[in-house]
C-alpha positions in Angstrom: -0.1 -0.2 0.0 1.3 3.3 -0.8 0.6 6.9 0.8 0.3 9.7 -1.2 2.6 12.5 0.5 3.2 16.1 0.2 6.3 18.1 -0.1 7.3 21.8 -0.7 5.9 21.8 -4.1 2.5 21.4 -2.7 2.8 24.6 -0.7 1.6 27.8 -2.5 2.8 31.1 -1.8 0.0 33.7 -0.4 0.1 36.9 -2.8 -2.9 38.5 -1.2 -2.1 41.7 0.8 -3.3 42.0 4.4 -2.8 38.4 5.0 -1.0 37.0 8.3 0.4 33.9 6.6 2.8 33.5 3.3 2.0 30.2 2.7 -0.7 27.7 2.2 -1.4 24.0 1.8 -4.6 22.8 0.4 -5.5 19.4 -0.3 -8.1 16.6 0.5 -5.4 14.4 2.6 -7.9 12.2 4.1 -9.3 11.5 0.4 -5.7 11.3 -1.1 -5.2 8.3 1.3 -8.5 6.7 1.9 -7.4 3.4 1.8 -5.0 3.9 4.7 -7.7 4.9 7.3 -11.6 5.7 7.6 -11.1 9.5 8.7 -12.2 12.5 7.2 -9.8 15.8 6.9 -11.3 16.9 10.5 -10.6 13.9 12.4 -6.9 13.5 10.7 -6.1 16.8 12.1 -7.2 15.8 15.5 -5.1 12.8 15.3 -2.2 14.9 13.9 -2.6 17.6 16.8 -2.5 14.3 19.4 0.9 13.3 17.8 2.3 17.1 18.0 2.6 17.0 14.2 1.7 20.7 14.1 4.0 23.6 15.1 2.9 26.7 17.2 2.3 29.2 14.3 0.5 26.5 12.0 -3.2 27.2 11.1 -5.1 24.1 10.1 -8.8 24.5 9.1 -10.1 21.3 8.0 -13.2 20.5 6.4 -14.6 16.8 5.7 -13.2 17.2 2.3 -10.4 19.5 2.4 -7.6 20.5 4.6 -6.6 24.0 4.6 -3.2 25.0 6.4 -1.7 28.4 6.9 2.0 28.6 7.5 4.1 31.9 8.3 7.3 30.9 6.6 8.1 28.4 4.0 10.3 26.5 6.6 7.1 26.0 8.9 5.3 24.5 5.8 7.7 22.5 4.6 8.5 21.1 8.1 4.7 20.4 8.5 4.6 18.6 5.4 7.7 16.2 6.4 5.8 15.4 9.5 2.3 14.8 7.7 4.1 12.5 5.1 5.9 10.8 7.8 2.9 9.8 9.4 1.2 8.5 6.2 4.2 6.4 5.3 4.0 5.1 8.9 0.5 4.1 8.5 0.8 2.6 5.4 3.8 0.3 6.4 1.9 -0.5 9.3 -1.0 -1.7 7.4 1.1 -3.8 5.0 2.7 -5.6 8.1 -1.0 -6.3 9.2 -2.2 -7.4 5.9 0.5 -9.5 5.6 -0.3 -11.7 8.7 
């Protein structure tokens, strides 16, 4: 089983004036990885927060069908996406092991 992962190319620079954040990430993470778990994006964000995969300045605004995330810097956005991708890859490996038995 393969996880759909994300990297810095999935970050978009915010060019609108007056925004508090410089980068955003928008994706249906739960939908892209529906084989890994039966969660929507709201439940996924709760899980990521429990695992402390979010930074202190990260703003995650999940909808059932989409995850919106905002970051003050590209570095913070990339750090979040690395943690998110590591979580998704670990989940895929654990499911592969469980299905092998």
